[in-house]
ROSEKE-377331 format. One record per residue (C-alpha): x, y, z; residue in three letters; residue number from 1. Coordinates in pm, whole numbers, padded with zeros to 5 digits, always signed. Example, Ala and Ser with C-alpha at 12.3 -4.5 7.8 and 13.67 -1.06 7.14 Angstrom:
2
<atom><c1>+01230</c1><c2>-00450</c2><c3>+00780</c3><residu>ALA</residu><num>1</num></atom>
<atom><c1>+01367</c1><c2>-00106</c2><c3>+00714</c3><residu>SER</residu><num>2</num></atom>
This chain:
159
<atom><c1>+00000</c1><c2>+00000</c2><c3>+00000</c3><residu>UNK</residu><num>1</num></atom>
<atom><c1>+00115</c1><c2>+00353</c2><c3>-00072</c3><residu>UNK</residu><num>2</num></atom>
<atom><c1>+00137</c1><c2>+00628</c2><c3>+00190</c3><residu>UNK</residu><num>3</num></atom>
<atom><c1>+00008</c1><c2>+00975</c2><c3>+00101</c3><residu>UNK</residu><num>4</num></atom>
<atom><c1>+00094</c1><c2>+01264</c2><c3>+00327</c3><residu>UNK</residu><num>5</num></atom>
<atom><c1>+00108</c1><c2>+01639</c2><c3>+00334</c3><residu>UNK</residu><num>6</num></atom>
<atom><c1>+00268</c1><c2>+01874</c2><c3>+00583</c3><residu>UNK</residu><num>7</num></atom>
<atom><c1>+00299</c1><c2>+02249</c2><c3>+00625</c3><residu>UNK</residu><num>8</num></atom>
<atom><c1>+00477</c1><c2>+02468</c2><c3>+00878</c3><residu>UNK</residu><num>9</num></atom>
<atom><c1>+00319</c1><c2>+02809</c2><c3>+00943</c3><residu>UNK</residu><num>10</num></atom>
<atom><c1>+00462</c1><c2>+03045</c2><c3>+01206</c3><residu>UNK</residu><num>11</num></atom>
<atom><c1>+00552</c1><c2>+02778</c2><c3>+01459</c3><residu>UNK</residu><num>12</num></atom>
<atom><c1>+00244</c1><c2>+02565</c2><c3>+01390</c3><residu>UNK</residu><num>13</num></atom>
<atom><c1>+00289</c1><c2>+02228</c2><c3>+01225</c3><residu>UNK</residu><num>14</num></atom>
<atom><c1>-00017</c1><c2>+02096</c2><c3>+01045</c3><residu>UNK</residu><num>15</num></atom>
<atom><c1>-00011</c1><c2>+01733</c2><c3>+00938</c3><residu>UNK</residu><num>16</num></atom>
<atom><c1>-00241</c1><c2>+01510</c2><c3>+00736</c3><residu>UNK</residu><num>17</num></atom>
<atom><c1>-00192</c1><c2>+01141</c2><c3>+00662</c3><residu>UNK</residu><num>18</num></atom>
<atom><c1>-00354</c1><c2>+00874</c2><c3>+00451</c3><residu>UNK</residu><num>19</num></atom>
<atom><c1>-00199</c1><c2>+00542</c2><c3>+00550</c3><residu>UNK</residu><num>20</num></atom>
<atom><c1>-00297</c1><c2>+00177</c2><c3>+00569</c3><residu>UNK</residu><num>21</num></atom>
<atom><c1>-00468</c1><c2>+00080</c2><c3>+00891</c3><residu>UNK</residu><num>22</num></atom>
<atom><c1>-00232</c1><c2>-00079</c2><c3>+01141</c3><residu>UNK</residu><num>23</num></atom>
<atom><c1>-00292</c1><c2>-00180</c2><c3>+01500</c3><residu>UNK</residu><num>24</num></atom>
<atom><c1>-00067</c1><c2>-00013</c2><c3>+01756</c3><residu>UNK</residu><num>25</num></atom>
<atom><c1>-00051</c1><c2>+00005</c2><c3>+02132</c3><residu>UNK</residu><num>26</num></atom>
<atom><c1>-00102</c1><c2>+00319</c2><c3>+02335</c3><residu>UNK</residu><num>27</num></atom>
<atom><c1>+00265</c1><c2>+00340</c2><c3>+02420</c3><residu>UNK</residu><num>28</num></atom>
<atom><c1>+00454</c1><c2>+00619</c2><c3>+02587</c3><residu>UNK</residu><num>29</num></atom>
<atom><c1>+00829</c1><c2>+00652</c2><c3>+02549</c3><residu>UNK</residu><num>30</num></atom>
<atom><c1>+01090</c1><c2>+00908</c2><c3>+02632</c3><residu>UNK</residu><num>31</num></atom>
<atom><c1>+01419</c1><c2>+00796</c2><c3>+02482</c3><residu>UNK</residu><num>32</num></atom>
<atom><c1>+01751</c1><c2>+00882</c2><c3>+02632</c3><residu>UNK</residu><num>33</num></atom>
<atom><c1>+01919</c1><c2>+00561</c2><c3>+02520</c3><residu>UNK</residu><num>34</num></atom>
<atom><c1>+02127</c1><c2>+00466</c2><c3>+02221</c3><residu>UNK</residu><num>35</num></atom>
<atom><c1>+02149</c1><c2>+00701</c2><c3>+01921</c3><residu>UNK</residu><num>36</num></atom>
<atom><c1>+01962</c1><c2>+00604</c2><c3>+01604</c3><residu>UNK</residu><num>37</num></atom>
<atom><c1>+02158</c1><c2>+00403</c2><c3>+01349</c3><residu>UNK</residu><num>38</num></atom>
<atom><c1>+02398</c1><c2>+00621</c2><c3>+01152</c3><residu>UNK</residu><num>39</num></atom>
<atom><c1>+02415</c1><c2>+00895</c2><c3>+01417</c3><residu>UNK</residu><num>40</num></atom>
<atom><c1>+02693</c1><c2>+00980</c2><c3>+01661</c3><residu>UNK</residu><num>41</num></atom>
<atom><c1>+02680</c1><c2>+00956</c2><c3>+02037</c3><residu>UNK</residu><num>42</num></atom>
<atom><c1>+02616</c1><c2>+01278</c2><c3>+02227</c3><residu>UNK</residu><num>43</num></atom>
<atom><c1>+02912</c1><c2>+01424</c2><c3>+02416</c3><residu>UNK</residu><num>44</num></atom>
<atom><c1>+02927</c1><c2>+01348</c2><c3>+02788</c3><residu>UNK</residu><num>45</num></atom>
<atom><c1>+02845</c1><c2>+01713</c2><c3>+02870</c3><residu>UNK</residu><num>46</num></atom>
<atom><c1>+02519</c1><c2>+01719</c2><c3>+02670</c3><residu>UNK</residu><num>47</num></atom>
<atom><c1>+02223</c1><c2>+01807</c2><c3>+02894</c3><residu>UNK</residu><num>48</num></atom>
<atom><c1>+01911</c1><c2>+01596</c2><c3>+02926</c3><residu>UNK</residu><num>49</num></atom>
<atom><c1>+01625</c1><c2>+01679</c2><c3>+02694</c3><residu>UNK</residu><num>50</num></atom>
<atom><c1>+01254</c1><c2>+01631</c2><c3>+02766</c3><residu>UNK</residu><num>51</num></atom>
<atom><c1>+00963</c1><c2>+01634</c2><c3>+02519</c3><residu>UNK</residu><num>52</num></atom>
<atom><c1>+00603</c1><c2>+01647</c2><c3>+02635</c3><residu>UNK</residu><num>53</num></atom>
<atom><c1>+00288</c1><c2>+01615</c2><c3>+02428</c3><residu>UNK</residu><num>54</num></atom>
<atom><c1>-00062</c1><c2>+01482</c2><c3>+02481</c3><residu>UNK</residu><num>55</num></atom>
<atom><c1>-00288</c1><c2>+01408</c2><c3>+02185</c3><residu>UNK</residu><num>56</num></atom>
<atom><c1>-00635</c1><c2>+01550</c2><c3>+02250</c3><residu>UNK</residu><num>57</num></atom>
<atom><c1>-00847</c1><c2>+01361</c2><c3>+02196</c3><residu>UNK</residu><num>58</num></atom>
<atom><c1>-00657</c1><c2>+01038</c2><c3>+02130</c3><residu>UNK</residu><num>59</num></atom>
<atom><c1>-00958</c1><c2>+00868</c2><c3>+01973</c3><residu>UNK</residu><num>60</num></atom>
<atom><c1>-01123</c1><c2>+01047</c2><c3>+01680</c3><residu>UNK</residu><num>61</num></atom>
<atom><c1>-01366</c1><c2>+00967</c2><c3>+01400</c3><residu>UNK</residu><num>62</num></atom>
<atom><c1>-01227</c1><c2>+00937</c2><c3>+01047</c3><residu>UNK</residu><num>63</num></atom>
<atom><c1>-01149</c1><c2>+01290</c2><c3>+00925</c3><residu>UNK</residu><num>64</num></atom>
<atom><c1>-01129</c1><c2>+01417</c2><c3>+01285</c3><residu>UNK</residu><num>65</num></atom>
<atom><c1>-00843</c1><c2>+01626</c2><c3>+01421</c3><residu>UNK</residu><num>66</num></atom>
<atom><c1>-00587</c1><c2>+01554</c2><c3>+01695</c3><residu>UNK</residu><num>67</num></atom>
<atom><c1>-00417</c1><c2>+01855</c2><c3>+01853</c3><residu>UNK</residu><num>68</num></atom>
<atom><c1>-00121</c1><c2>+01887</c2><c3>+02088</c3><residu>UNK</residu><num>69</num></atom>
<atom><c1>+00125</c1><c2>+02148</c2><c3>+02206</c3><residu>UNK</residu><num>70</num></atom>
<atom><c1>+00473</c1><c2>+02000</c2><c3>+02190</c3><residu>UNK</residu><num>71</num></atom>
<atom><c1>+00703</c1><c2>+02128</c2><c3>+02462</c3><residu>UNK</residu><num>72</num></atom>
<atom><c1>+01081</c1><c2>+02076</c2><c3>+02455</c3><residu>UNK</residu><num>73</num></atom>
<atom><c1>+01291</c1><c2>+02145</c2><c3>+02763</c3><residu>UNK</residu><num>74</num></atom>
<atom><c1>+01656</c1><c2>+02107</c2><c3>+02858</c3><residu>UNK</residu><num>75</num></atom>
<atom><c1>+01796</c1><c2>+02032</c2><c3>+03200</c3><residu>UNK</residu><num>76</num></atom>
<atom><c1>+02019</c1><c2>+02326</c2><c3>+03297</c3><residu>UNK</residu><num>77</num></atom>
<atom><c1>+02168</c1><c2>+02316</c2><c3>+03644</c3><residu>UNK</residu><num>78</num></atom>
<atom><c1>+01880</c1><c2>+02207</c2><c3>+03866</c3><residu>UNK</residu><num>79</num></atom>
<atom><c1>+01591</c1><c2>+02334</c2><c3>+03650</c3><residu>UNK</residu><num>80</num></atom>
<atom><c1>+01423</c1><c2>+02252</c2><c3>+03321</c3><residu>UNK</residu><num>81</num></atom>
<atom><c1>+01436</c1><c2>+02545</c2><c3>+03075</c3><residu>UNK</residu><num>82</num></atom>
<atom><c1>+01259</c1><c2>+02586</c2><c3>+02736</c3><residu>UNK</residu><num>83</num></atom>
<atom><c1>+01453</c1><c2>+02455</c2><c3>+02435</c3><residu>UNK</residu><num>84</num></atom>
<atom><c1>+01400</c1><c2>+02701</c2><c3>+02146</c3><residu>UNK</residu><num>85</num></atom>
<atom><c1>+01495</c1><c2>+02634</c2><c3>+01783</c3><residu>UNK</residu><num>86</num></atom>
<atom><c1>+01486</c1><c2>+02255</c2><c3>+01832</c3><residu>UNK</residu><num>87</num></atom>
<atom><c1>+01432</c1><c2>+02084</c2><c3>+01496</c3><residu>UNK</residu><num>88</num></atom>
<atom><c1>+01211</c1><c2>+01775</c2><c3>+01526</c3><residu>UNK</residu><num>89</num></atom>
<atom><c1>+01047</c1><c2>+01511</c2><c3>+01307</c3><residu>UNK</residu><num>90</num></atom>
<atom><c1>+00699</c1><c2>+01360</c2><c3>+01351</c3><residu>UNK</residu><num>91</num></atom>
<atom><c1>+00624</c1><c2>+01004</c2><c3>+01240</c3><residu>UNK</residu><num>92</num></atom>
<atom><c1>+00310</c1><c2>+00793</c2><c3>+01244</c3><residu>UNK</residu><num>93</num></atom>
<atom><c1>+00379</c1><c2>+00420</c2><c3>+01253</c3><residu>UNK</residu><num>94</num></atom>
<atom><c1>+00735</c1><c2>+00489</c2><c3>+01139</c3><residu>UNK</residu><num>95</num></atom>
<atom><c1>+00638</c1><c2>+00701</c2><c3>+00838</c3><residu>UNK</residu><num>96</num></atom>
<atom><c1>+00756</c1><c2>+01062</c2><c3>+00850</c3><residu>UNK</residu><num>97</num></atom>
<atom><c1>+00454</c1><c2>+01294</c2><c3>+00825</c3><residu>UNK</residu><num>98</num></atom>
<atom><c1>+00614</c1><c2>+01628</c2><c3>+00905</c3><residu>UNK</residu><num>99</num></atom>
<atom><c1>+00880</c1><c2>+01829</c2><c3>+01082</c3><residu>UNK</residu><num>100</num></atom>
<atom><c1>+00912</c1><c2>+02159</c2><c3>+01261</c3><residu>UNK</residu><num>101</num></atom>
<atom><c1>+01116</c1><c2>+02386</c2><c3>+01486</c3><residu>UNK</residu><num>102</num></atom>
<atom><c1>+01021</c1><c2>+02497</c2><c3>+01835</c3><residu>UNK</residu><num>103</num></atom>
<atom><c1>+00957</c1><c2>+02865</c2><c3>+01909</c3><residu>UNK</residu><num>104</num></atom>
<atom><c1>+01136</c1><c2>+03081</c2><c3>+02168</c3><residu>UNK</residu><num>105</num></atom>
<atom><c1>+00932</c1><c2>+02909</c2><c3>+02442</c3><residu>UNK</residu><num>106</num></atom>
<atom><c1>+01040</c1><c2>+02562</c2><c3>+02325</c3><residu>UNK</residu><num>107</num></atom>
<atom><c1>+00691</c1><c2>+02491</c2><c3>+02186</c3><residu>UNK</residu><num>108</num></atom>
<atom><c1>+00518</c1><c2>+02402</c2><c3>+01860</c3><residu>UNK</residu><num>109</num></atom>
<atom><c1>+00150</c1><c2>+02323</c2><c3>+01797</c3><residu>UNK</residu><num>110</num></atom>
<atom><c1>+00074</c1><c2>+01995</c2><c3>+01624</c3><residu>UNK</residu><num>111</num></atom>
<atom><c1>-00252</c1><c2>+01939</c2><c3>+01434</c3><residu>UNK</residu><num>112</num></atom>
<atom><c1>-00312</c1><c2>+01600</c2><c3>+01274</c3><residu>UNK</residu><num>113</num></atom>
<atom><c1>-00609</c1><c2>+01482</c2><c3>+01063</c3><residu>UNK</residu><num>114</num></atom>
<atom><c1>-00687</c1><c2>+01109</c2><c3>+01089</c3><residu>UNK</residu><num>115</num></atom>
<atom><c1>-00758</c1><c2>+00982</c2><c3>+00738</c3><residu>UNK</residu><num>116</num></atom>
<atom><c1>-00763</c1><c2>+00602</c2><c3>+00767</c3><residu>UNK</residu><num>117</num></atom>
<atom><c1>-00943</c1><c2>+00390</c2><c3>+01025</c3><residu>UNK</residu><num>118</num></atom>
<atom><c1>-00714</c1><c2>+00202</c2><c3>+01266</c3><residu>UNK</residu><num>119</num></atom>
<atom><c1>-00476</c1><c2>+00225</c2><c3>+01558</c3><residu>UNK</residu><num>120</num></atom>
<atom><c1>-00152</c1><c2>+00422</c2><c3>+01523</c3><residu>UNK</residu><num>121</num></atom>
<atom><c1>+00149</c1><c2>+00549</c2><c3>+01716</c3><residu>UNK</residu><num>122</num></atom>
<atom><c1>+00267</c1><c2>+00907</c2><c3>+01670</c3><residu>UNK</residu><num>123</num></atom>
<atom><c1>+00629</c1><c2>+00975</c2><c3>+01761</c3><residu>UNK</residu><num>124</num></atom>
<atom><c1>+00811</c1><c2>+01307</c2><c3>+01800</c3><residu>UNK</residu><num>125</num></atom>
<atom><c1>+01189</c1><c2>+01274</c2><c3>+01750</c3><residu>UNK</residu><num>126</num></atom>
<atom><c1>+01462</c1><c2>+01523</c2><c3>+01840</c3><residu>UNK</residu><num>127</num></atom>
<atom><c1>+01813</c1><c2>+01432</c2><c3>+01717</c3><residu>UNK</residu><num>128</num></atom>
<atom><c1>+01991</c1><c2>+01644</c2><c3>+01978</c3><residu>UNK</residu><num>129</num></atom>
<atom><c1>+02296</c1><c2>+01863</c2><c3>+01928</c3><residu>UNK</residu><num>130</num></atom>
<atom><c1>+02630</c1><c2>+01935</c2><c3>+02094</c3><residu>UNK</residu><num>131</num></atom>
<atom><c1>+02455</c1><c2>+02075</c2><c3>+02405</c3><residu>UNK</residu><num>132</num></atom>
<atom><c1>+02139</c1><c2>+01860</c2><c3>+02424</c3><residu>UNK</residu><num>133</num></atom>
<atom><c1>+02079</c1><c2>+01485</c2><c3>+02424</c3><residu>UNK</residu><num>134</num></atom>
<atom><c1>+01848</c1><c2>+01325</c2><c3>+02172</c3><residu>UNK</residu><num>135</num></atom>
<atom><c1>+01493</c1><c2>+01250</c2><c3>+02285</c3><residu>UNK</residu><num>136</num></atom>
<atom><c1>+01170</c1><c2>+01102</c2><c3>+02160</c3><residu>UNK</residu><num>137</num></atom>
<atom><c1>+00816</c1><c2>+01075</c2><c3>+02284</c3><residu>UNK</residu><num>138</num></atom>
<atom><c1>+00538</c1><c2>+00852</c2><c3>+02152</c3><residu>UNK</residu><num>139</num></atom>
<atom><c1>+00165</c1><c2>+00822</c2><c3>+02203</c3><residu>UNK</residu><num>140</num></atom>
<atom><c1>-00096</c1><c2>+00591</c2><c3>+02055</c3><residu>UNK</residu><num>141</num></atom>
<atom><c1>-00422</c1><c2>+00706</c2><c3>+01899</c3><residu>UNK</residu><num>142</num></atom>
<atom><c1>-00719</c1><c2>+00554</c2><c3>+01718</c3><residu>UNK</residu><num>143</num></atom>
<atom><c1>-00914</c1><c2>+00666</c2><c3>+01412</c3><residu>UNK</residu><num>144</num></atom>
<atom><c1>-01269</c1><c2>+00523</c2><c3>+01422</c3><residu>UNK</residu><num>145</num></atom>
<atom><c1>-01529</c1><c2>+00495</c2><c3>+01144</c3><residu>UNK</residu><num>146</num></atom>
<atom><c1>-01729</c1><c2>+00816</c2><c3>+01101</c3><residu>UNK</residu><num>147</num></atom>
<atom><c1>-02038</c1><c2>+00851</c2><c3>+01317</c3><residu>UNK</residu><num>148</num></atom>
<atom><c1>-02357</c1><c2>+00797</c2><c3>+01117</c3><residu>UNK</residu><num>149</num></atom>
<atom><c1>-02689</c1><c2>+00917</c2><c3>+01257</c3><residu>UNK</residu><num>150</num></atom>
<atom><c1>-02950</c1><c2>+00642</c2><c3>+01258</c3><residu>UNK</residu><num>151</num></atom>
<atom><c1>-03215</c1><c2>+00635</c2><c3>+01141</c3><residu>UNK</residu><num>152</num></atom>
<atom><c1>-03141</c1><c2>+00878</c2><c3>+00861</c3><residu>UNK</residu><num>153</num></atom>
<atom><c1>-03365</c1><c2>+01182</c2><c3>+00869</c3><residu>UNK</residu><num>154</num></atom>
<atom><c1>-03640</c1><c2>+01178</c2><c3>+00613</c3><residu>UNK</residu><num>155</num></atom>
<atom><c1>-03760</c1><c2>+01510</c2><c3>+00480</c3><residu>UNK</residu><num>156</num></atom>
<atom><c1>-04134</c1><c2>+01530</c2><c3>+00418</c3><residu>UNK</residu><num>157</num></atom>
<atom><c1>-04228</c1><c2>+01549</c2><c3>+00051</c3><residu>UNK</residu><num>158</num></atom>
<atom><c1>-04440</c1><c2>+01832</c2><c3>-00067</c3><residu>UNK</residu><num>159</num></atom>
């Protein structure tokens, strides 16, 4: 099956749409601070911890419905977490890249996603890190249900 996707980045807002084959996925949550992805280099020992938070709302939508989340990136500096501005990130759904973006001065970006195909999915936000910040990822499952159909259909009186 072929994946169709579109993405646009407008003033700190990432809007995503996906048409993909249905695939079952668990409602997993992950925050990676482990091994670097294949083909990447390890972070230097002095790189600070990085945290990504996002919550898909709602995480169960009808086909054609919209998921929304504010992504927040933070870096551990000293004893406090501070916003991580200008962090370039990638968004995938079931391993297929559906968009990318850069956080604003507050370490945030708004994610809007339209569920095109019925099924269970996992959305993942990935940050590759840099010389000062460790790589991180965060994942959350969501479900796209068949559209709601009113029953019985309304019948207009004939004149």
